[in-house]
N, CA, C, O and the ligand as a Tripos MOL2 file, in Angstrom:
@<TRIPOS>MOLECULE
protein
  313   311    79     0     0
PROTEIN
NO_CHARGES

@<TRIPOS>ATOM
      1 N          19.0070   44.0400  -41.8870 N.3       1 MET1
      2 CA         18.0640   43.4530  -40.9370 C.3       1 MET1
      3 C          17.7310   42.0160  -41.3100 C.2       1 MET1
      4 O          17.4250   41.7140  -42.4630 O.2       1 MET1
      5 N          17.7930   41.1640  -40.3500 N.am      2 SER2
      6 CA         17.4230   39.7750  -40.5870 C.3       2 SER2
      7 C          15.9130   39.6340  -40.5790 C.2       2 SER2
      8 O          15.2160   40.2740  -39.7900 O.2       2 SER2
      9 N          15.4230   38.7940  -41.4610 N.am      3 THR3
     10 CA         13.9860   38.5570  -41.4850 C.3       3 THR3
     11 C          13.6460   37.1950  -40.8970 C.2       3 THR3
     12 O          12.4980   36.7530  -40.9580 O.2       3 THR3
     13 N          14.6610   36.5250  -40.3210 N.am      4 SER4
     14 CA         14.4490   35.1570  -39.8780 C.3       4 SER4
     15 C          13.3990   35.0480  -38.7830 C.2       4 SER4
     16 O          12.7350   34.0190  -38.6620 O.2       4 SER4
     17 N          13.2400   36.1080  -37.9780 N.am      5 THR5
     18 CA         12.2720   36.0240  -36.8890 C.3       5 THR5
     19 C          10.8480   36.2520  -37.3860 C.2       5 THR5
     20 O           9.8860   36.0490  -36.6450 O.2       5 THR5
     21 N          10.7190   36.6760  -38.6480 N.am      6 GLN6
     22 CA          9.3800   36.9750  -39.1420 C.3       6 GLN6
     23 C           8.8320   35.8890  -40.0430 C.2       6 GLN6
     24 O           7.7080   35.9910  -40.5350 O.2       6 GLN6
     25 N           9.6130   34.8580  -40.2590 N.am      7 THR7
     26 CA          9.1140   33.7640  -41.0660 C.3       7 THR7
     27 C           8.0930   32.9610  -40.2750 C.2       7 THR7
     28 O           8.0500   33.0210  -39.0460 O.2       7 THR7
     29 N           7.2820   32.2160  -40.9900 N.am      8 THR8
     30 CA          6.2710   31.4010  -40.3430 C.3       8 THR8
     31 C           6.9300   30.2890  -39.5330 C.2       8 THR8
     32 O           7.8680   29.6380  -39.9920 O.2       8 THR8
     33 N           6.4340   30.0910  -38.3490 N.am      9 TRP9
     34 CA          6.9880   29.0300  -37.5070 C.3       9 TRP9
     35 C           6.6010   27.6740  -38.0780 C.2       9 TRP9
     36 O           5.4940   27.5020  -38.5870 O.2       9 TRP9
     37 N           7.5130   26.7140  -37.9930 N.am     10 PRO10
     38 CA          7.1640   25.3610  -38.4380 C.3      10 PRO10
     39 C           5.9930   24.8190  -37.6230 C.2      10 PRO10
     40 O           5.7860   25.2050  -36.4720 O.2      10 PRO10
     41 N           5.2480   23.9320  -38.2310 N.am     11 GLU11
     42 CA          4.1000   23.3540  -37.5420 C.3      11 GLU11
     43 C           4.5590   22.6160  -36.2830 C.2      11 GLU11
     44 O           5.5210   21.8490  -36.3200 O.2      11 GLU11
     45 N           3.8740   22.8490  -35.1890 N.am     12 GLY12
     46 CA          4.1940   22.1540  -33.9520 C.3      12 GLY12
     47 C           5.1210   22.9130  -33.0310 C.2      12 GLY12
     48 O           5.2850   22.5410  -31.8690 O.2      12 GLY12
     49 N           5.7330   23.9760  -33.5340 N.am     13 VAL13
     50 CA          6.6370   24.7570  -32.6880 C.3      13 VAL13
     51 C           5.8170   25.6050  -31.7170 C.2      13 VAL13
     52 O           4.9260   26.3500  -32.1240 O.2      13 VAL13
     53 N           6.1320   25.4790  -30.4320 N.am     14 ILE14
     54 CA          5.3500   26.1930  -29.4270 C.3      14 ILE14
     55 C           6.1250   27.3460  -28.7970 C.2      14 ILE14
     56 O           5.5390   28.2170  -28.1540 O.2      14 ILE14
     57 N           7.4330   27.3460  -28.9820 N.am     15 ALA15
     58 CA          8.2350   28.4590  -28.4770 C.3      15 ALA15
     59 C           9.5080   28.5540  -29.3030 C.2      15 ALA15
     60 O          10.0260   27.5540  -29.8000 O.2      15 ALA15
     61 N           9.9920   29.7690  -29.4370 N.am     16 ARG16
     62 CA         11.1750   29.9660  -30.2810 C.3      16 ARG16
     63 C          12.0750   30.9920  -29.6090 C.2      16 ARG16
     64 O          11.6170   32.0380  -29.1510 O.2      16 ARG16
     65 N          13.3650   30.6710  -29.5600 N.am     17 TYR17
     66 CA         14.3350   31.5560  -28.9180 C.3      17 TYR17
     67 C          15.3730   31.9690  -29.9410 C.2      17 TYR17
     68 O          15.8680   31.1450  -30.7100 O.2      17 TYR17
     69 N          15.6970   33.2460  -29.9440 N.am     18 LEU18
     70 CA         16.6720   33.7760  -30.9020 C.3      18 LEU18
     71 C          18.0640   33.7480  -30.2700 C.2      18 LEU18
     72 O          18.2580   34.2320  -29.1540 O.2      18 LEU18
     73 N          19.0220   33.1830  -30.9870 N.am     19 THR19
     74 CA         20.3880   33.1330  -30.4570 C.3      19 THR19
     75 C          21.1120   34.4410  -30.7560 C.2      19 THR19
     76 O          20.5950   35.3010  -31.4690 O.2      19 THR19
     77 N          22.3000   34.5780  -30.2090 N.am     20 VAL20
     78 CA         23.0590   35.8170  -30.3640 C.3      20 VAL20
     79 C          23.4850   36.0730  -31.7990 C.2      20 VAL20
     80 O          23.8160   37.2070  -32.1460 O.2      20 VAL20
     81 N          23.4870   35.0430  -32.6430 N.am     21 VAL21
     82 CA         23.8920   35.2400  -34.0310 C.3      21 VAL21
     83 C          22.7140   35.1450  -34.9980 C.2      21 VAL21
     84 O          22.9100   35.1650  -36.2130 O.2      21 VAL21
     85 N          21.5010   35.0430  -34.4730 N.am     22 GLY22
     86 CA         20.3320   35.0780  -35.3340 C.3      22 GLY22
     87 C          19.7560   33.7320  -35.7160 C.2      22 GLY22
     88 O          18.8230   33.6660  -36.5150 O.2      22 GLY22
     89 N          20.2970   32.6510  -35.1590 N.am     23 SER23
     90 CA         19.6680   31.3550  -35.3570 C.3      23 SER23
     91 C          18.4840   31.2450  -34.3930 C.2      23 SER23
     92 O          18.2770   32.1260  -33.5580 O.2      23 SER23
     93 N          17.7310   30.1940  -34.5070 N.am     24 THR24
     94 CA         16.6200   30.0160  -33.5830 C.3      24 THR24
     95 C          16.6940   28.6490  -32.9130 C.2      24 THR24
     96 O          17.1230   27.6580  -33.5060 O.2      24 THR24
     97 N          16.2620   28.6340  -31.6580 N.am     25 VAL25
     98 CA         16.0970   27.3880  -30.9270 C.3      25 VAL25
     99 C          14.5910   27.1610  -30.8050 C.2      25 VAL25
    100 O          13.8840   27.9560  -30.1850 O.2      25 VAL25
    101 N          14.1150   26.0920  -31.3880 N.am     26 ASP26
    102 CA         12.6790   25.8240  -31.4330 C.3      26 ASP26
    103 C          12.2870   24.7490  -30.4290 C.2      26 ASP26
    104 O          12.9540   23.7220  -30.3060 O.2      26 ASP26
    105 N          11.2020   24.9980  -29.7180 N.am     27 LEU27
    106 CA         10.6190   23.9860  -28.8430 C.3      27 LEU27
    107 C           9.3200   23.5080  -29.4560 C.2      27 LEU27
    108 O           8.5360   24.3060  -29.9700 O.2      27 LEU27
    109 N           9.0940   22.2140  -29.4020 N.am     28 SER28
    110 CA          7.8550   21.6690  -29.9370 C.3      28 SER28
    111 C           7.3850   20.5240  -29.0540 C.2      28 SER28
    112 O           8.1060   20.0790  -28.1620 O.2      28 SER28
    113 N           6.1840   20.0570  -29.3070 N.am     29 GLY29
    114 CA          5.6640   18.9400  -28.5470 C.3      29 GLY29
    115 C           4.6490   19.3770  -27.5140 C.2      29 GLY29
    116 O           3.9570   20.3820  -27.6790 O.2      29 GLY29
    117 N           4.5730   18.6070  -26.4500 N.am     30 LYS30
    118 CA          3.5660   18.8470  -25.4320 C.3      30 LYS30
    119 C           4.2070   19.3080  -24.1250 C.2      30 LYS30
    120 O           5.4300   19.3370  -23.9840 O.2      30 LYS30
    121 N           3.3530   19.6620  -23.1860 N.am     31 LYS31
    122 CA          3.8190   20.2460  -21.9380 C.3      31 LYS31
    123 C           4.7140   19.2920  -21.1610 C.2      31 LYS31
    124 O           5.6630   19.7290  -20.5100 O.2      31 LYS31
    125 N           4.4300   18.0090  -21.2180 N.am     32 TYR32
    126 CA          5.2210   17.0600  -20.4420 C.3      32 TYR32
    127 C           6.0870   16.1600  -21.3210 C.2      32 TYR32
    128 O           6.6690   15.1830  -20.8490 O.2      32 TYR32
    129 N           6.1590   16.4970  -22.5690 N.am     33 ASN33
    130 CA          7.0220   15.7290  -23.4790 C.3      33 ASN33
    131 C           7.4990   16.6900  -24.5580 C.2      33 ASN33
    132 O           7.0530   16.6360  -25.7040 O.2      33 ASN33
    133 N           8.4060   17.5620  -24.1700 N.am     34 THR34
    134 CA          8.8060   18.6460  -25.0450 C.3      34 THR34
    135 C          10.1090   18.3270  -25.7580 C.2      34 THR34
    136 O          11.0520   17.8050  -25.1630 O.2      34 THR34
    137 N          10.1430   18.6480  -27.0340 N.am     35 ALA35
    138 CA         11.3550   18.4850  -27.8240 C.3      35 ALA35
    139 C          11.9260   19.8630  -28.1450 C.2      35 ALA35
    140 O          11.1920   20.8460  -28.2420 O.2      35 ALA35
    141 N          13.2220   19.9160  -28.3060 N.am     36 GLY36
    142 CA         13.8560   21.1790  -28.6520 C.3      36 GLY36
    143 C          15.0180   20.9500  -29.5960 C.2      36 GLY36
    144 O          15.7590   19.9770  -29.4560 O.2      36 GLY36
    145 N          15.1770   21.8480  -30.5590 N.am     37 THR37
    146 CA         16.2730   21.7350  -31.5110 C.3      37 THR37
    147 C          16.8370   23.1160  -31.8020 C.2      37 THR37
    148 O          16.0920   24.0790  -31.9840 O.2      37 THR37
    149 N          18.1590   23.2030  -31.8420 N.am     38 CYS38
    150 CA         18.8070   24.4420  -32.2250 C.3      38 CYS38
    151 C          19.0160   24.4520  -33.7270 C.2      38 CYS38
    152 O          19.6040   23.5250  -34.2850 O.2      38 CYS38
    153 N          18.5330   25.5030  -34.3870 N.am     39 GLY39
    154 CA         18.6870   25.6040  -35.8240 C.3      39 GLY39
    155 C          20.1030   25.9350  -36.2550 C.2      39 GLY39
    156 O          20.4370   25.8290  -37.4350 O.2      39 GLY39
    157 N          20.9330   26.3330  -35.3100 N.am     40 GLY40
    158 CA         22.3100   26.6770  -35.6440 C.3      40 GLY40
    159 C          23.2260   25.4710  -35.6090 C.2      40 GLY40
    160 O          23.8130   25.0970  -36.6240 O.2      40 GLY40
    161 N          23.3500   24.8610  -34.4370 N.am     41 CYS41
    162 CA         24.3050   23.7550  -34.2820 C.3      41 CYS41
    163 C          23.6270   22.3910  -34.3040 C.2      41 CYS41
    164 O          24.3000   21.3630  -34.2420 O.2      41 CYS41
    165 N          22.3010   22.3740  -34.3940 N.am     42 GLN42
    166 CA         21.5170   21.1410  -34.4750 C.3      42 GLN42
    167 C          21.4750   20.3580  -33.1570 C.2      42 GLN42
    168 O          20.9940   19.2260  -33.1260 O.2      42 GLN42
    169 N          21.9730   20.9500  -32.0820 N.am     43 GLU43
    170 CA         21.8740   20.2550  -30.8000 C.3      43 GLU43
    171 C          20.4040   20.0930  -30.4260 C.2      43 GLU43
    172 O          19.5680   20.9460  -30.7240 O.2      43 GLU43
    173 N          20.1160   18.9740  -29.7630 N.am     44 GLU44
    174 CA         18.7430   18.7220  -29.3650 C.3      44 GLU44
    175 C          18.6100   18.7270  -27.8510 C.2      44 GLU44
    176 O          19.5530   18.4270  -27.1180 O.2      44 GLU44
    177 N          17.4250   19.0720  -27.4130 N.am     45 PHE45
    178 CA         17.1430   19.1110  -25.9830 C.3      45 PHE45
    179 C          17.3540   17.7420  -25.3410 C.2      45 PHE45
    180 O          17.7400   17.6510  -24.1760 O.2      45 PHE45
    181 N          17.1030   16.6900  -26.0950 N.am     46 SER46
    182 CA         17.2500   15.3430  -25.5560 C.3      46 SER46
    183 C          18.6990   15.0060  -25.2490 C.2      46 SER46
    184 O          18.9760   14.0600  -24.5110 O.2      46 SER46
    185 N          19.6330   15.7830  -25.8160 N.am     47 GLU47
    186 CA         21.0530   15.5620  -25.5660 C.3      47 GLU47
    187 C          21.5490   16.3740  -24.3720 C.2      47 GLU47
    188 O          22.7070   16.2580  -23.9700 O.2      47 GLU47
    189 N          20.6720   17.1860  -23.8170 N.am     48 SER48
    190 CA         21.0710   18.0470  -22.7140 C.3      48 SER48
    191 C          21.1290   17.2620  -21.4040 C.2      48 SER48
    192 O          20.7570   16.0900  -21.3410 O.2      48 SER48
    193 N          21.6020   17.9370  -20.3710 N.am     49 ASN49
    194 CA         21.7410   17.2830  -19.0720 C.3      49 ASN49
    195 C          20.4850   17.3590  -18.2230 C.2      49 ASN49
    196 O          20.4540   16.8440  -17.1050 O.2      49 ASN49
    197 N          19.4630   17.9900  -18.7410 N.am     50 TYR50
    198 CA         18.2270   18.0890  -17.9630 C.3      50 TYR50
    199 C          17.5830   16.7140  -17.8240 C.2      50 TYR50
    200 O          17.4840   15.9560  -18.7890 O.2      50 TYR50
    201 N          17.1570   16.4170  -16.6330 N.am     51 ILE51
    202 CA         16.5210   15.1210  -16.3820 C.3      51 ILE51
    203 C          15.0820   15.1480  -16.8770 C.2      51 ILE51
    204 O          14.6320   14.2350  -17.5700 O.2      51 ILE51
    205 N          14.3750   16.1990  -16.5140 N.am     52 ALA52
    206 CA         12.9870   16.3220  -16.9470 C.3      52 ALA52
    207 C          12.9320   16.7030  -18.4230 C.2      52 ALA52
    208 O          13.8250   17.3820  -18.9300 O.2      52 ALA52
    209 N          11.8990   16.2700  -19.0940 N.am     53 ARG53
    210 CA         11.7250   16.6070  -20.5040 C.3      53 ARG53
    211 C          10.4410   17.4160  -20.6990 C.2      53 ARG53
    212 O           9.7970   17.3560  -21.7460 O.2      53 ARG53
    213 N          10.0910   18.1700  -19.6590 N.am     54 ASP54
    214 CA          8.8480   18.9290  -19.7850 C.3      54 ASP54
    215 C           9.1300   20.3490  -20.3090 C.2      54 ASP54
    216 O          10.2760   20.7410  -20.5300 O.2      54 ASP54
    217 N           8.0610   21.0790  -20.4930 N.am     55 LEU55
    218 CA          8.1760   22.4000  -21.1130 C.3      55 LEU55
    219 C           9.0140   23.3490  -20.2680 C.2      55 LEU55
    220 O           9.7720   24.1560  -20.8050 O.2      55 LEU55
    221 N           8.8820   23.2590  -18.9600 N.am     56 SER56
    222 CA          9.6290   24.1500  -18.0770 C.3      56 SER56
    223 C          11.1350   23.9370  -18.2310 C.2      56 SER56
    224 O          11.8930   24.8980  -18.3630 O.2      56 SER56
    225 N          11.5590   22.6850  -18.2130 N.am     57 ALA57
    226 CA         12.9790   22.3830  -18.3810 C.3      57 ALA57
    227 C          13.4470   22.7640  -19.7820 C.2      57 ALA57
    228 O          14.5600   23.2590  -19.9590 O.2      57 ALA57
    229 N          12.6010   22.5330  -20.7640 N.am     58 ALA58
    230 CA         12.9620   22.8580  -22.1410 C.3      58 ALA58
    231 C          13.1560   24.3610  -22.3210 C.2      58 ALA58
    232 O          14.0390   24.8030  -23.0560 O.2      58 ALA58
    233 N          12.3280   25.1280  -21.6450 N.am     59 ARG59
    234 CA         12.4780   26.5930  -21.7270 C.3      59 ARG59
    235 C          13.8170   27.0260  -21.1430 C.2      59 ARG59
    236 O          14.5010   27.8820  -21.7050 O.2      59 ARG59
    237 N          14.1840   26.4340  -20.0200 N.am     60 HIS60
    238 CA         15.4750   26.7630  -19.4090 C.3      60 HIS60
    239 C          16.6220   26.3980  -20.3500 C.2      60 HIS60
    240 O          17.5610   27.1710  -20.5350 O.2      60 HIS60
    241 N          16.5260   25.2070  -20.9420 N.am     61 TRP61
    242 CA         17.5660   24.7630  -21.8650 C.3      61 TRP61
    243 C          17.6560   25.7100  -23.0580 C.2      61 TRP61
    244 O          18.7440   26.1320  -23.4470 O.2      61 TRP61
    245 N          16.5010   26.0380  -23.6320 N.am     62 ALA62
    246 CA         16.4730   26.8750  -24.8280 C.3      62 ALA62
    247 C          17.0100   28.2740  -24.5410 C.2      62 ALA62
    248 O          17.7510   28.8460  -25.3400 O.2      62 ALA62
    249 N          16.6260   28.8060  -23.3970 N.am     63 GLN63
    250 CA         17.0950   30.1380  -23.0230 C.3      63 GLN63
    251 C          18.6120   30.1480  -22.8490 C.2      63 GLN63
    252 O          19.3060   31.0200  -23.3720 O.2      63 GLN63
    253 N          19.1090   29.1660  -22.1050 N.am     64 ALA64
    254 CA         20.5490   29.0880  -21.8520 C.3      64 ALA64
    255 C          21.3090   28.8140  -23.1430 C.2      64 ALA64
    256 O          22.3630   29.4010  -23.3870 O.2      64 ALA64
    257 N          20.7750   27.9290  -23.9580 N.am     65 HIS65
    258 CA         21.4540   27.5790  -25.2070 C.3      65 HIS65
    259 C          21.4800   28.7700  -26.1680 C.2      65 HIS65
    260 O          22.4930   29.0290  -26.8190 O.2      65 HIS65
    261 N          20.3750   29.4800  -26.2480 N.am     66 ALA66
    262 CA         20.2910   30.6270  -27.1530 C.3      66 ALA66
    263 C          21.2800   31.7210  -26.7590 C.2      66 ALA66
    264 O          21.7700   32.4630  -27.6100 O.2      66 ALA66
    265 N          21.5660   31.8140  -25.4720 N.am     67 GLU67
    266 CA         22.4850   32.8500  -25.0050 C.3      67 GLU67
    267 C          23.9350   32.5180  -25.3340 C.2      67 GLU67
    268 O          24.7550   33.4250  -25.4720 O.2      67 GLU67
    269 N          24.2650   31.2390  -25.4610 N.am     68 MET68
    270 CA         25.6680   30.8870  -25.6630 C.3      68 MET68
    271 C          25.9910   30.3400  -27.0500 C.2      68 MET68
    272 O          27.1530   30.3520  -27.4560 O.2      68 MET68
    273 N          25.0000   29.8660  -27.7760 N.am     69 CYS69
    274 CA         25.2710   29.2380  -29.0650 C.3      69 CYS69
    275 C          25.5990   30.2870  -30.1220 C.2      69 CYS69
    276 O          24.8630   31.2580  -30.2950 O.2      69 CYS69
    277 N          26.6960   30.0860  -30.8170 N.am     70 ARG70
    278 CA         27.0890   31.0160  -31.8720 C.3      70 ARG70
    279 C          27.1400   30.3420  -33.2360 C.2      70 ARG70
    280 O          27.7440   30.8620  -34.1750 O.2      70 ARG70
    281 N          26.5130   29.1990  -33.3360 N.am     71 ALA71
    282 CA         26.4930   28.5010  -34.6220 C.3      71 ALA71
    283 C          25.4690   29.1490  -35.5440 C.2      71 ALA71
    284 O          24.3540   29.4650  -35.1290 O.2      71 ALA71
    285 N          25.8550   29.3380  -36.7780 N.am     72 LEU72
    286 CA         24.9480   29.9200  -37.7580 C.3      72 LEU72
    287 C          24.1440   28.8190  -38.4360 C.2      72 LEU72
    288 O          24.6410   27.7070  -38.6190 O.2      72 LEU72
    289 N          22.9000   29.1240  -38.8110 N.am     73 PRO73
    290 CA         22.1160   28.1150  -39.5400 C.3      73 PRO73
    291 C          22.7370   27.8440  -40.8980 C.2      73 PRO73
    292 O          23.3010   28.7360  -41.5310 O.2      73 PRO73
    293 N          22.6240   26.6080  -41.3290 N.am     74 ARG74
    294 CA         23.1370   26.2350  -42.6360 C.3      74 ARG74
    295 C          22.3590   26.9700  -43.7170 C.2      74 ARG74
    296 O          21.1390   27.1090  -43.6220 O.2      74 ARG74
    297 N          23.0510   27.4360  -44.7310 N.am     75 ARG75
    298 CA         22.3610   28.1360  -45.8190 C.3      75 ARG75
    299 C          21.4600   27.1760  -46.5930 C.2      75 ARG75
    300 O          21.7740   25.9970  -46.7590 O.2      75 ARG75
    301 N          20.3500   27.7050  -47.0530 N.am     76 GLY76
    302 CA         19.4830   26.9110  -47.8950 C.3      76 GLY76
    303 C          18.4140   26.1580  -47.1380 C.2      76 GLY76
    304 O          17.5360   25.5440  -47.7440 O.2      76 GLY76
    305 N          18.4800   26.1980  -45.8090 N.am     77 ARG77
    306 CA         17.4370   25.5130  -45.0560 C.3      77 ARG77
    307 C          16.1620   26.3340  -45.1260 C.2      77 ARG77
    308 O          16.2290   27.5630  -45.1430 O.2      77 ARG77
    309 N          15.0090   25.6950  -45.1670 N.am     78 PRO78
    310 CA         13.7410   26.4270  -45.2330 C.3      78 PRO78
    311 C          13.4820   27.2230  -43.9540 C.2      78 PRO78
    312 O          12.4570   27.8960  -43.8430 O.2      78 PRO78
    313 ZN         23.0870   25.6910  -30.9090 Zn       79 ZN79
@<TRIPOS>BOND
     1     1     2 1
     2     2     3 1
     3     3     4 2
     4     3     5 am
     5     5     6 1
     6     6     7 1
     7     7     8 2
     8     7     9 am
     9     9    10 1
    10    10    11 1
    11    11    12 2
    12    11    13 am
    13    13    14 1
    14    14    15 1
    15    15    16 2
    16    15    17 am
    17    17    18 1
    18    18    19 1
    19    19    20 2
    20    19    21 am
    21    21    22 1
    22    22    23 1
    23    23    24 2
    24    23    25 am
    25    25    26 1
    26    26    27 1
    27    27    28 2
    28    27    29 am
    29    29    30 1
    30    30    31 1
    31    31    32 2
    32    31    33 am
    33    33    34 1
    34    34    35 1
    35    35    36 2
    36    35    37 am
    37    37    38 1
    38    38    39 1
    39    39    40 2
    40    39    41 am
    41    41    42 1
    42    42    43 1
    43    43    44 2
    44    43    45 am
    45    45    46 1
    46    46    47 1
    47    47    48 2
    48    47    49 am
    49    49    50 1
    50    50    51 1
    51    51    52 2
    52    51    53 am
    53    53    54 1
    54    54    55 1
    55    55    56 2
    56    55    57 am
    57    57    58 1
    58    58    59 1
    59    59    60 2
    60    59    61 am
    61    61    62 1
    62    62    63 1
    63    63    64 2
    64    63    65 am
    65    65    66 1
    66    66    67 1
    67    67    68 2
    68    67    69 am
    69    69    70 1
    70    70    71 1
    71    71    72 2
    72    71    73 am
    73    73    74 1
    74    74    75 1
    75    75    76 2
    76    75    77 am
    77    77    78 1
    78    78    79 1
    79    79    80 2
    80    79    81 am
    81    81    82 1
    82    82    83 1
    83    83    84 2
    84    83    85 am
    85    85    86 1
    86    86    87 1
    87    87    88 2
    88    87    89 am
    89    89    90 1
    90    90    91 1
    91    91    92 2
    92    91    93 am
    93    93    94 1
    94    94    95 1
    95    95    96 2
    96    95    97 am
    97    97    98 1
    98    98    99 1
    99    99   100 2
   100    99   101 am
   101   101   102 1
   102   102   103 1
   103   103   104 2
   104   103   105 am
   105   105   106 1
   106   106   107 1
   107   107   108 2
   108   107   109 am
   109   109   110 1
   110   110   111 1
   111   111   112 2
   112   111   113 am
   113   113   114 1
   114   114   115 1
   115   115   116 2
   116   115   117 am
   117   117   118 1
   118   118   119 1
   119   119   120 2
   120   119   121 am
   121   121   122 1
   122   122   123 1
   123   123   124 2
   124   123   125 am
   125   125   126 1
   126   126   127 1
   127   127   128 2
   128   127   129 am
   129   129   130 1
   130   130   131 1
   131   131   132 2
   132   131   133 am
   133   133   134 1
   134   134   135 1
   135   135   136 2
   136   135   137 am
   137   137   138 1
   138   138   139 1
   139   139   140 2
   140   139   141 am
   141   141   142 1
   142   142   143 1
   143   143   144 2
   144   143   145 am
   145   145   146 1
   146   146   147 1
   147   147   148 2
   148   147   149 am
   149   149   150 1
   150   150   151 1
   151   151   152 2
   152   151   153 am
   153   153   154 1
   154   154   155 1
   155   155   156 2
   156   155   157 am
   157   157   158 1
   158   158   159 1
   159   159   160 2
   160   159   161 am
   161   161   162 1
   162   162   163 1
   163   163   164 2
   164   163   165 am
   165   165   166 1
   166   166   167 1
   167   167   168 2
   168   167   169 am
   169   169   170 1
   170   170   171 1
   171   171   172 2
   172   171   173 am
   173   173   174 1
   174   174   175 1
   175   175   176 2
   176   175   177 am
   177   177   178 1
   178   178   179 1
   179   179   180 2
   180   179   181 am
   181   181   182 1
   182   182   183 1
   183   183   184 2
   184   183   185 am
   185   185   186 1
   186   186   187 1
   187   187   188 2
   188   187   189 am
   189   189   190 1
   190   190   191 1
   191   191   192 2
   192   191   193 am
   193   193   194 1
   194   194   195 1
   195   195   196 2
   196   195   197 am
   197   197   198 1
   198   198   199 1
   199   199   200 2
   200   199   201 am
   201   201   202 1
   202   202   203 1
   203   203   204 2
   204   203   205 am
   205   205   206 1
   206   206   207 1
   207   207   208 2
   208   207   209 am
   209   209   210 1
   210   210   211 1
   211   211   212 2
   212   211   213 am
   213   213   214 1
   214   214   215 1
   215   215   216 2
   216   215   217 am
   217   217   218 1
   218   218   219 1
   219   219   220 2
   220   219   221 am
   221   221   222 1
   222   222   223 1
   223   223   224 2
   224   223   225 am
   225   225   226 1
   226   226   227 1
   227   227   228 2
   228   227   229 am
   229   229   230 1
   230   230   231 1
   231   231   232 2
   232   231   233 am
   233   233   234 1
   234   234   235 1
   235   235   236 2
   236   235   237 am
   237   237   238 1
   238   238   239 1
   239   239   240 2
   240   239   241 am
   241   241   242 1
   242   242   243 1
   243   243   244 2
   244   243   245 am
   245   245   246 1
   246   246   247 1
   247   247   248 2
   248   247   249 am
   249   249   250 1
   250   250   251 1
   251   251   252 2
   252   251   253 am
   253   253   254 1
   254   254   255 1
   255   255   256 2
   256   255   257 am
   257   257   258 1
   258   258   259 1
   259   259   260 2
   260   259   261 am
   261   261   262 1
   262   262   263 1
   263   263   264 2
   264   263   265 am
   265   265   266 1
   266   266   267 1
   267   267   268 2
   268   267   269 am
   269   269   270 1
   270   270   271 1
   271   271   272 2
   272   271   273 am
   273   273   274 1
   274   274   275 1
   275   275   276 2
   276   275   277 am
   277   277   278 1
   278   278   279 1
   279   279   280 2
   280   279   281 am
   281   281   282 1
   282   282   283 1
   283   283   284 2
   284   283   285 am
   285   285   286 1
   286   286   287 1
   287   287   288 2
   288   287   289 am
   289   289   290 1
   290   290   291 1
   291   291   292 2
   292   291   293 am
   293   293   294 1
   294   294   295 1
   295   295   296 2
   296   295   297 am
   297   297   298 1
   298   298   299 1
   299   299   300 2
   300   299   301 am
   301   301   302 1
   302   302   303 1
   303   303   304 2
   304   303   305 am
   305   305   306 1
   306   306   307 1
   307   307   308 2
   308   307   309 am
   309   309   310 1
   310   310   311 1
   311   311   312 2
@<TRIPOS>SUBSTRUCTURE
     1 MET1         2 RESIDUE 1 A MET
     2 SER2         6 RESIDUE 1 A SER
     3 THR3        10 RESIDUE 1 A THR
     4 SER4        14 RESIDUE 1 A SER
     5 THR5        18 RESIDUE 1 A THR
     6 GLN6        22 RESIDUE 1 A GLN
     7 THR7        26 RESIDUE 1 A THR
     8 THR8        30 RESIDUE 1 A THR
     9 TRP9        34 RESIDUE 1 A TRP
    10 PRO10       38 RESIDUE 1 A PRO
    11 GLU11       42 RESIDUE 1 A GLU
    12 GLY12       46 RESIDUE 1 A GLY
    13 VAL13       50 RESIDUE 1 A VAL
    14 ILE14       54 RESIDUE 1 A ILE
    15 ALA15       58 RESIDUE 1 A ALA
    16 ARG16       62 RESIDUE 1 A ARG
    17 TYR17       66 RESIDUE 1 A TYR
    18 LEU18       70 RESIDUE 1 A LEU
    19 THR19       74 RESIDUE 1 A THR
    20 VAL20       78 RESIDUE 1 A VAL
    21 VAL21       82 RESIDUE 1 A VAL
    22 GLY22       86 RESIDUE 1 A GLY
    23 SER23       90 RESIDUE 1 A SER
    24 THR24       94 RESIDUE 1 A THR
    25 VAL25       98 RESIDUE 1 A VAL
    26 ASP26      102 RESIDUE 1 A ASP
    27 LEU27      106 RESIDUE 1 A LEU
    28 SER28      110 RESIDUE 1 A SER
    29 GLY29      114 RESIDUE 1 A GLY
    30 LYS30      118 RESIDUE 1 A LYS
    31 LYS31      122 RESIDUE 1 A LYS
    32 TYR32      126 RESIDUE 1 A TYR
    33 ASN33      130 RESIDUE 1 A ASN
    34 THR34      134 RESIDUE 1 A THR
    35 ALA35      138 RESIDUE 1 A ALA
    36 GLY36      142 RESIDUE 1 A GLY
    37 THR37      146 RESIDUE 1 A THR
    38 CYS38      150 RESIDUE 1 A CYS
    39 GLY39      154 RESIDUE 1 A GLY
    40 GLY40      158 RESIDUE 1 A GLY
    41 CYS41      162 RESIDUE 1 A CYS
    42 GLN42      166 RESIDUE 1 A GLN
    43 GLU43      170 RESIDUE 1 A GLU
    44 GLU44      174 RESIDUE 1 A GLU
    45 PHE45      178 RESIDUE 1 A PHE
    46 SER46      182 RESIDUE 1 A SER
    47 GLU47      186 RESIDUE 1 A GLU
    48 SER48      190 RESIDUE 1 A SER
    49 ASN49      194 RESIDUE 1 A ASN
    50 TYR50      198 RESIDUE 1 A TYR
    51 ILE51      202 RESIDUE 1 A ILE
    52 ALA52      206 RESIDUE 1 A ALA
    53 ARG53      210 RESIDUE 1 A ARG
    54 ASP54      214 RESIDUE 1 A ASP
    55 LEU55      218 RESIDUE 1 A LEU
    56 SER56      222 RESIDUE 1 A SER
    57 ALA57      226 RESIDUE 1 A ALA
    58 ALA58      230 RESIDUE 1 A ALA
    59 ARG59      234 RESIDUE 1 A ARG
    60 HIS60      238 RESIDUE 1 A HIS
    61 TRP61      242 RESIDUE 1 A TRP
    62 ALA62      246 RESIDUE 1 A ALA
    63 GLN63      250 RESIDUE 1 A GLN
    64 ALA64      254 RESIDUE 1 A ALA
    65 HIS65      258 RESIDUE 1 A HIS
    66 ALA66      262 RESIDUE 1 A ALA
    67 GLU67      266 RESIDUE 1 A GLU
    68 MET68      270 RESIDUE 1 A MET
    69 CYS69      274 RESIDUE 1 A CYS
    70 ARG70      278 RESIDUE 1 A ARG
    71 ALA71      282 RESIDUE 1 A ALA
    72 LEU72      286 RESIDUE 1 A LEU
    73 PRO73      290 RESIDUE 1 A PRO
    74 ARG74      294 RESIDUE 1 A ARG
    75 ARG75      298 RESIDUE 1 A ARG
    76 GLY76      302 RESIDUE 1 A GLY
    77 ARG77      306 RESIDUE 1 A ARG
    78 PRO78      310 RESIDUE 1 A PRO
    79 ZN79       313 GROUP 0 **** ****
């Protein structure tokens, strides 16, 4: 069993999505200026094709990314 979902969320993270291989996609920031980062492949929401950078768009990105990303988190990361 992975314990990665039970670790404390980093400060500022407002939503977290679990990928198919157990990495996490974290959303942080504010409702109209949301940042997102995948802990597996390090892709960022700002690199996505979404025009809006608000929480709603970030949730869509994170959900879609978590469903398809198969990158594993680098070992040794906190
Ligand atoms: Zn990813």
